[in-house]
C-alpha positions as CSV (number, residue, x, y, z in Angstrom):
1,M,68.9,108.7,100.3
2,S,69.8,107.4,103.7
3,L,70.5,103.6,103.7
4,K,70.7,101.3,106.7
5,Q,74.3,100.0,106.8
6,K,75.3,96.5,107.7
7,Y,78.4,97.8,109.5
8,A,78.4,101.0,111.5
9,L,80.8,103.9,111.1
10,G,84.1,102.9,112.8
11,E,83.0,99.3,113.5
12,P,86.1,97.1,113.5
13,V,86.2,94.0,111.3
14,P,86.8,91.4,112.6
15,N,85.2,92.3,115.9
16,N,88.3,92.0,118.1
17,P,90.7,94.4,119.8
18,H,93.4,94.0,117.1
19,A,91.4,94.5,113.9
20,V,93.1,96.8,111.4
21,V,90.0,97.5,109.3
22,S,87.4,100.0,110.4
23,N,84.2,100.5,108.4
24,V,83.5,103.8,106.6
25,P,80.0,103.2,105.4
26,T,79.2,106.2,103.1
27,L,81.0,108.4,100.7
28,E,80.1,111.4,102.8
29,D,81.8,109.7,105.7
30,V,84.9,109.0,103.6
31,C,85.2,112.7,102.7
32,A,84.6,113.7,106.3
33,Y,87.3,111.3,107.4
34,E,89.8,112.8,105.0
35,E,88.8,116.3,106.2
36,K,89.2,115.2,109.8
37,A,85.6,115.8,110.8
38,D,85.1,115.2,114.6
39,Y,82.3,112.7,114.2
40,V,84.4,110.4,112.1
41,V,87.6,110.7,114.0
42,S,85.9,110.0,117.3
43,A,84.2,106.9,115.8
44,M,87.5,105.4,114.7
45,K,89.0,103.5,117.6
46,Q,90.9,100.9,115.5
47,G,92.5,100.8,112.1
48,Y,95.9,100.9,110.5
49,P,98.2,102.3,113.2
50,R,99.7,104.9,110.9
51,F,96.2,106.5,110.5
52,V,94.3,105.5,113.6
53,Q,96.0,105.4,117.0
54,H,94.6,102.4,118.9
55,A,92.7,103.1,122.1
56,W,95.1,100.9,124.1
57,V,98.1,102.8,122.7
58,N,96.4,106.1,123.8
59,Q,95.8,104.6,127.2
60,L,99.4,103.5,127.5
61,I,100.7,107.0,126.5
62,E,98.5,108.6,129.1
63,S,99.7,106.2,131.7
64,V,103.4,106.8,130.9
65,V,103.0,110.5,130.7
66,K,101.3,110.5,134.1
67,S,103.8,108.2,135.7
68,F,106.7,110.4,134.7
69,A,104.8,113.6,135.5
70,L,105.3,115.0,132.0
71,E,103.4,117.9,130.5
72,V,103.3,117.2,126.8
73,S,101.8,118.8,123.8
74,Y,102.4,115.6,121.7
75,A,103.6,112.1,122.6
76,V,103.9,108.8,120.8
77,L,105.2,105.4,121.5
78,L,107.7,103.8,119.1
79,Q,109.5,100.6,118.8
80,K,113.2,100.8,119.8
81,N,115.6,101.4,116.9
82,Q,119.0,103.1,117.0
83,Q,118.6,104.7,113.6
84,L,115.2,106.1,114.5
85,E,116.5,107.4,117.8
86,S,119.3,109.2,115.9
87,F,116.8,110.8,113.6
88,F,114.7,112.2,116.5
89,N,117.8,113.3,118.3
90,S,118.9,115.2,115.1
91,L,115.8,117.3,115.3
92,G,117.2,119.2,118.4
93,E,115.8,120.2,121.7
94,G,112.2,120.3,120.6
95,V,111.9,116.5,120.4
96,R,112.7,114.4,123.4
97,C,113.1,110.7,123.8
98,L,112.3,108.8,127.0
99,P,113.6,105.2,126.8
100,L,111.2,102.7,128.5
101,S,112.7,99.4,129.7
102,E,111.1,96.0,129.8
103,A,111.1,96.3,133.6
104,T,109.1,99.6,133.4
105,V,106.4,98.7,130.9
106,G,106.8,95.0,130.0
107,V,108.1,95.7,126.5
108,P,111.1,97.9,125.6
109,M,109.9,101.0,123.7
110,D,110.6,104.8,123.4
111,L,108.3,107.6,124.3
112,I,108.9,110.5,121.8
113,Y,107.4,113.7,123.1
114,I,107.3,117.5,122.9
115,N,107.0,119.4,126.2
116,A,103.9,121.6,126.5
117,S,106.2,124.3,127.9
118,D,108.2,124.4,124.6
119,G,105.5,126.6,123.0
120,D,103.9,126.2,119.6
121,K,105.5,123.3,117.8
122,T,102.7,122.8,115.3
123,S,104.9,122.4,112.3
124,L,107.3,120.0,114.1
125,I,104.4,117.9,115.4
126,R,103.1,117.6,111.8
127,A,106.5,116.6,110.5
128,L,106.8,113.9,113.2
129,K,103.4,112.5,112.5
130,L,104.1,112.2,108.8
131,F,107.5,110.6,109.5
132,I,105.9,108.1,111.8
133,Q,103.1,107.5,109.3
134,H,105.4,106.9,106.4
135,T,107.9,104.6,108.2
136,G,105.5,102.4,110.2
137,C,107.5,102.6,113.4
138,L,104.6,102.8,116.0
139,I,104.1,100.1,118.6
140,S,101.4,97.5,117.8
141,S,98.2,97.0,119.6
142,R,99.5,93.7,121.0
143,M,102.6,95.5,122.4
144,A,100.3,98.0,124.1
145,E,98.2,95.2,125.4
146,K,101.2,93.5,126.9
147,A,102.4,96.8,128.5
148,L,99.0,97.6,130.0
149,N,98.8,94.0,131.4
150,H,102.2,94.5,132.9
151,L,101.1,97.8,134.5
152,G,97.9,96.2,135.8
153,E,95.6,98.4,133.7
154,L,94.3,95.5,131.6
155,Q,93.4,91.9,132.5
156,T,93.2,90.4,129.0
157,G,95.6,87.6,129.7
158,G,97.0,87.5,126.2
159,A,99.0,84.8,124.5
160,E,101.6,82.8,126.3
161,M,105.0,84.5,126.1
162,D,107.2,81.4,125.9
163,A,110.6,82.1,124.2
164,S,110.9,78.7,122.6
165,R,107.3,78.9,121.2
166,I,108.0,82.3,119.8
167,E,111.2,81.2,118.2
168,R,109.4,78.2,116.6
169,A,106.8,80.5,115.3
170,R,109.5,82.8,113.8
171,C,111.2,79.9,112.1
172,E,107.9,78.6,110.7
173,A,107.0,82.0,109.3
174,Q,110.4,82.5,107.8
175,N,110.5,79.0,106.3
176,R,107.1,79.5,104.7
177,L,108.0,82.9,103.2
178,A,111.3,81.6,102.0
179,E,109.4,78.8,100.2
180,L,106.9,81.2,98.7
181,S,109.6,83.5,97.4
182,S,112.0,80.7,96.3
183,V,115.0,81.7,98.4
184,E,117.2,78.9,99.8
185,S,118.0,80.5,103.2
186,T,115.5,81.8,105.8
187,E,118.3,84.3,106.6
188,S,117.2,86.1,103.4
189,V,113.8,86.8,105.0
190,L,113.4,89.7,107.4
191,L,110.1,89.9,109.2
192,T,109.1,93.5,110.1
193,S,106.5,95.3,112.2
194,S,104.5,96.3,109.1
195,G,104.6,96.3,105.3
196,M,105.4,100.1,105.5
197,N,108.4,99.5,107.7
198,A,109.5,96.8,105.2
199,F,109.4,99.3,102.4
200,Y,111.2,102.0,104.5
201,S,114.0,99.5,105.5
202,A,114.5,98.4,102.0
203,F,114.5,102.0,100.7
204,K,117.2,103.0,103.3
205,A,119.3,100.0,102.5
206,M,119.3,100.6,98.8
207,Q,119.8,104.3,99.2
208,A,122.9,103.8,101.4
209,T,124.3,101.2,99.0
210,Q,123.9,103.4,95.9
211,L,124.8,106.8,97.4
212,A,128.2,105.2,98.3
213,R,128.7,104.7,94.6
214,G,127.7,108.2,93.7
215,R,124.4,107.1,92.1
216,S,121.5,109.5,92.7
217,Q,118.6,109.0,90.2
218,W,115.6,107.1,91.4
219,L,112.8,105.9,89.1
220,Q,109.2,105.1,90.2
221,L,107.2,103.0,87.7
222,G,103.4,103.3,87.9
223,W,101.3,104.0,91.0
224,V,102.7,103.0,94.3
225,Y,101.0,103.0,97.7
226,V,100.6,106.5,99.1
227,D,103.2,106.2,101.9
228,S,105.7,104.3,99.7
229,G,105.4,107.3,97.3
230,S,105.8,109.7,100.2
231,I,109.1,108.0,101.2
232,L,110.4,108.3,97.7
233,Q,109.4,112.0,97.5
234,K,110.5,113.1,101.0
235,F,113.4,111.0,102.2
236,L,115.8,111.3,99.3
237,S,119.0,113.3,100.1
238,P,119.5,116.7,98.5
239,E,121.7,115.2,95.8
240,E,119.1,112.6,94.8
241,T,116.2,113.0,92.4
242,L,113.0,111.0,91.6
243,S,111.4,110.5,88.3
244,V,108.0,108.9,87.8
245,H,106.8,107.0,84.7
246,Y,103.1,106.2,85.2
247,D,102.6,103.9,82.2
248,I,104.0,100.7,83.5
249,L,103.0,98.8,80.3
250,D,105.1,101.0,78.0
251,T,108.2,98.9,78.3
252,R,110.0,100.6,75.5
253,A,109.7,104.0,77.1
254,I,110.7,102.6,80.5
255,L,113.9,101.1,79.1
256,K,114.7,104.3,77.3
257,K,114.4,106.2,80.5
258,I,116.6,103.8,82.4
259,E,119.2,103.9,79.7
260,A,119.2,107.7,79.7
261,M,120.1,107.7,83.5
262,G,123.3,105.9,82.7
263,D,125.8,105.8,85.6
264,D,123.5,108.0,87.7
265,L,120.8,105.3,87.9
266,S,120.2,104.4,91.5
267,V,117.1,102.4,92.2
268,V,113.9,101.5,90.2
269,V,110.8,101.0,92.3
270,L,107.5,99.4,91.3
271,E,104.5,97.4,92.6
272,C,103.7,94.3,90.6
273,P,100.8,94.1,90.1
274,T,100.1,97.8,90.5
275,N,97.6,99.3,93.0
276,P,94.8,99.8,92.0
277,F,95.1,99.0,88.3
278,C,96.4,95.4,88.7
279,Q,98.9,95.9,85.8
280,I,101.9,93.6,85.4
281,A,105.1,95.1,84.0
282,D,107.5,93.1,81.9
283,L,109.8,92.4,84.8
284,K,112.5,90.4,82.9
285,L,113.2,93.1,80.4
286,I,113.2,95.9,83.0
287,A,115.4,94.0,85.4
288,E,117.9,93.2,82.7
289,C,118.1,96.9,81.7
290,V,118.4,98.1,85.3
291,H,121.2,95.7,86.2
292,R,123.0,96.3,83.0
293,H,123.3,100.0,83.9
294,G,124.3,99.3,87.6
295,G,121.0,100.0,89.2
296,L,119.0,98.1,91.8
297,L,115.4,97.0,91.5
298,L,112.8,97.1,94.4
299,I,109.5,95.3,93.8
300,D,106.4,95.1,96.0
301,P,104.1,92.2,95.0
302,S,101.5,92.8,97.8
303,I,98.5,93.3,95.5
304,A,98.5,89.7,94.4
305,S,100.8,88.3,97.1
306,L,103.7,85.9,97.1
307,Y,101.1,83.1,96.7
308,N,100.3,84.3,93.2
309,I,103.2,86.1,91.5
310,D,106.9,85.3,91.2
311,C,108.9,88.6,91.4
312,L,112.1,87.8,93.3
313,P,114.1,86.4,90.4
314,Y,114.1,90.0,88.9
315,A,114.4,92.1,92.1
316,D,117.4,92.8,94.3
317,V,115.0,93.3,97.2
318,L,111.3,92.4,97.5
319,V,109.0,94.0,100.1
320,T,105.5,92.8,101.0
321,S,102.8,93.5,103.4
322,L,101.9,90.3,105.4
323,T,98.8,92.1,106.8
324,K,97.2,91.1,103.5
325,Y,96.7,87.4,102.4
326,S,99.1,85.9,105.0
327,G,97.3,87.8,107.7
328,H,93.9,87.1,106.1
329,T,92.0,87.5,109.3
330,G,92.4,91.3,109.2
331,D,93.9,91.7,112.7
332,I,97.7,91.4,112.2
333,M,100.2,94.1,111.2
334,A,103.3,92.5,109.6
335,G,105.6,92.8,106.7
336,A,108.7,91.2,105.1
337,V,111.8,92.2,103.3
338,I,113.2,89.4,101.2
339,F,116.7,89.8,99.8
340,N,117.6,88.1,96.6
341,E,120.5,85.7,97.4
342,A,121.6,85.9,93.8
343,A,122.0,89.6,93.7
344,A,125.5,91.0,93.6
345,D,124.8,93.3,96.5
346,Y,123.0,90.8,98.7
347,S,125.3,91.1,101.7
348,I,125.5,94.9,101.9
349,L,121.7,95.3,101.2
350,K,120.9,92.9,104.0
351,K,123.4,94.6,106.4
352,H,121.8,98.0,105.9
353,G,118.3,96.6,105.9
354,L,118.8,95.2,109.4
355,E,119.8,98.6,110.7
356,Y,116.4,100.1,109.9
357,A,114.0,97.2,110.2
358,L,111.7,97.0,113.2
359,P,111.3,93.3,114.1
360,L,107.8,91.8,114.3
361,Y,106.7,91.8,117.9
362,D,106.5,88.4,119.6
363,L,102.7,88.2,120.0
364,D,102.2,89.5,116.5
365,M,104.5,86.8,115.3
366,L,102.4,84.1,117.1
367,A,99.3,85.5,115.4
368,L,101.0,85.5,112.0
369,K,102.2,81.9,112.4
370,D,98.6,80.8,113.0
371,T,97.2,82.6,109.9
372,L,100.0,81.4,107.7
373,Q,99.0,77.8,108.3
374,S,95.6,78.4,106.6
375,A,96.5,81.3,104.3
376,E,97.0,79.2,101.1
377,S,93.5,77.7,101.3
378,Y,91.9,81.2,101.8
379,V,94.0,82.6,98.9
380,Q,92.8,79.8,96.6
381,T,89.2,80.8,97.5
382,M,90.0,84.5,96.8
383,N,91.5,83.5,93.5
384,A,88.4,81.5,92.4
385,N,86.0,84.2,93.7
386,G,87.9,87.0,92.0
387,R,87.9,85.3,88.6
388,Q,84.1,84.7,88.8
389,L,83.3,88.2,90.0
390,T,85.5,89.6,87.2
391,D,83.5,87.7,84.6
392,F,80.3,89.0,86.1
393,L,81.4,92.6,86.2
394,K,82.8,92.6,82.7
395,A,79.5,91.5,81.3
396,H,77.4,94.0,83.3
397,P,76.1,97.0,81.4
398,K,76.5,99.4,84.3
399,V,80.3,98.7,84.6
400,K,82.4,100.8,82.3
401,K,85.8,99.2,82.8
402,V,87.3,96.3,84.9
403,F,90.9,96.1,86.0
404,A,92.2,92.7,87.1
405,V,95.3,90.6,86.8
406,Q,93.7,88.2,84.3
407,E,93.5,91.2,81.8
408,N,97.3,91.5,81.6
409,A,99.3,90.5,78.6
410,H,102.2,89.5,80.9
411,R,100.2,87.4,83.3
412,K,101.4,84.0,82.0
413,K,105.1,85.0,82.3
414,Y,104.9,86.1,85.9
415,L,101.9,84.6,87.7
416,K,102.7,81.3,89.4
417,H,99.9,79.2,87.9
418,E,96.8,79.4,85.8
419,Q,94.5,79.9,88.8
420,A,96.5,82.8,90.2
421,F,94.6,86.0,90.6
422,G,94.6,87.6,94.1
423,S,91.8,89.5,95.8
424,I,91.8,92.8,93.9
425,I,89.5,94.0,91.1
426,S,89.0,97.6,90.3
427,I,86.1,99.0,88.4
428,E,84.8,102.2,86.8
429,L,81.1,102.8,86.7
430,Y,79.0,104.7,84.2
431,E,76.8,106.1,87.0
432,S,77.2,107.5,90.5
433,I,79.9,106.1,92.7
434,E,78.1,107.5,95.8
435,T,74.9,105.5,95.2
436,F,76.9,102.4,94.6
437,Y,79.2,102.8,97.5
438,D,76.5,103.8,100.0
439,A,74.2,100.9,99.0
440,I,76.6,98.0,98.9
441,Q,76.5,95.9,102.1
442,F,80.1,94.8,102.5
443,V,82.9,96.2,104.7
444,K,84.0,99.5,103.3
445,G,87.4,101.1,103.8
446,P,91.1,100.4,103.2
447,S,93.1,97.1,103.2
448,F,92.7,93.9,101.1
449,G,93.5,90.3,101.0
450,T,91.1,89.4,103.9
451,Q,88.6,86.6,104.3
452,F,85.9,89.2,104.0
453,T,85.1,91.4,101.0
454,I,86.1,95.1,101.3
455,I,85.0,97.9,99.1
456,C,87.3,100.9,98.8
457,P,86.8,104.3,96.9
458,Y,90.5,104.1,96.2
459,F,91.5,107.6,95.3
460,Y,89.2,109.2,97.9
461,L,91.0,107.2,100.7
462,A,94.5,107.1,99.2
463,H,94.8,110.4,97.2
464,Y,92.1,112.7,98.4
465,D,94.1,115.7,97.4
466,L,94.1,114.5,93.8
467,V,90.3,113.9,94.0
468,E,89.8,117.5,95.1
469,D,91.9,118.9,92.3
470,K,89.5,119.0,89.4
471,S,91.5,121.4,87.3
472,A,92.6,120.4,83.8
473,S,96.2,120.4,85.1
474,G,95.3,118.0,88.0
475,L,97.3,114.8,87.8
476,L,94.2,112.5,87.5
477,N,92.9,114.6,84.6
478,Q,96.3,114.7,83.0
479,L,96.5,110.9,83.1
480,G,92.9,110.3,82.2
481,I,92.2,108.5,85.5
482,D,88.6,108.2,86.8
483,R,88.7,109.6,90.4
484,N,85.6,107.5,91.1
485,L,87.3,104.2,90.6
486,I,86.2,101.5,93.1
487,R,88.7,98.9,94.3
488,I,87.2,95.6,95.4
489,S,89.0,93.1,97.6
490,V,87.1,89.9,97.0
491,G,86.7,87.8,100.2
492,C,85.9,84.2,100.9
493,E,82.1,84.5,101.2
494,P,80.1,82.1,98.9
495,I,80.6,83.5,95.4
496,E,76.8,83.4,94.7
497,D,76.3,85.7,97.7
498,I,79.0,88.1,96.5
499,I,77.6,88.3,93.0
500,A,74.0,88.6,94.2
501,E,75.0,91.7,96.2
502,F,76.8,93.3,93.3
503,S,73.9,92.6,91.1
504,R,71.4,94.1,93.5
505,V,73.4,97.3,93.9
506,L,74.2,97.8,90.3
507,E,70.5,97.7,89.5
508,L,70.1,100.7,91.8
509,I,72.3,103.0,89.9
């Protein structure tokens, strides 16, 4: 059945040049997107930079390539970072780096490219694209906007680039995040270009610290975001290993696994709550065991946000995406690494983290400062709406299972207050996901923690390869996970309107 969609395929939400959410209205479109169908790819002009290269970034690449008379088979613009430049240089002659100065394009950046004359570099291009996707090192749309204005190719004006104003914004943002995470010094808060870059920076900092001690065994607890998982799988050194324990609530088994690693234990990584199941691990017991055996603990609280859960007392390093909740408007890419001042390795972890982190660009910083001022109020509305929608869904006969933070045994130990919830609810249905997904009239696609409600067919968008594997030995089947799970990010629309729409659509299936 063909249904009229409220939002068109590829429509950015919000409707501005920096929106990071693009609508994918039907399940057929979602599958076509994952399979790189032309009609979907051509419709996506905006989105998360790791997946959708912004039209202004494309325009800037074309301008630079033309200006330097380059013939390229692949080119990308990255933020400047010495460690990243060293990585690309290590790949040999096939990958070239053209440094671009502020005088040239208005913002310092690097053009990484492969000459067309170098022949078929398909495998190298794929490797570069994946590295860039996993590490979040691309320039932002606001950087591209600034550069195109500098080159006279755009006349958008943009925000005022006043150094004192930007520094005040940076201080305000760091102060607020330090307050939310309960650190005493803003120097413990490192603002990064994205949540993904925050994770990568923390990963590299902890890896360097523990490899120097001969520690090589990493442990992932529960599901982690797809690119976080890719970093853990692909960027360990040859002497390092990764184990995964999916049942994050089986504390006894987790402690046993940590103890078995002994002096080889390096880093334990988890999201708390988990994505998409909203489960909360027993952080205190896990942290005590990790530290007793000389390991480090990395925690990502993005699903519920710093506004709702207190993780830093247990972590050596905390990473979070500020695109969610703090950037509730849906048009800011930002992240943070927060170092625990009480951790024994605070100084060395921070030193290494600074080497890999890409700082949040000035204009993105100004945008973040503005949204931070109103974020707590929006989060309170998300919390209230989330609790009410959960109650409705739990009572509905068409809903098989509901995952939400309020269903957790450990919620009172780690959530900040009784009303804490976040925006995320995940559900399993008795009937067709396709009918439900195609019919519901909210924004549909990735991301969460925005003012507007977002519906996401989580495994289709995050783990399409697992969805396609329907064999008995497939991971989802092994773990008893419903590939048709729907993740809901509850927005700030009137709750009666949200519930009415869910009620309408559930009656259709």
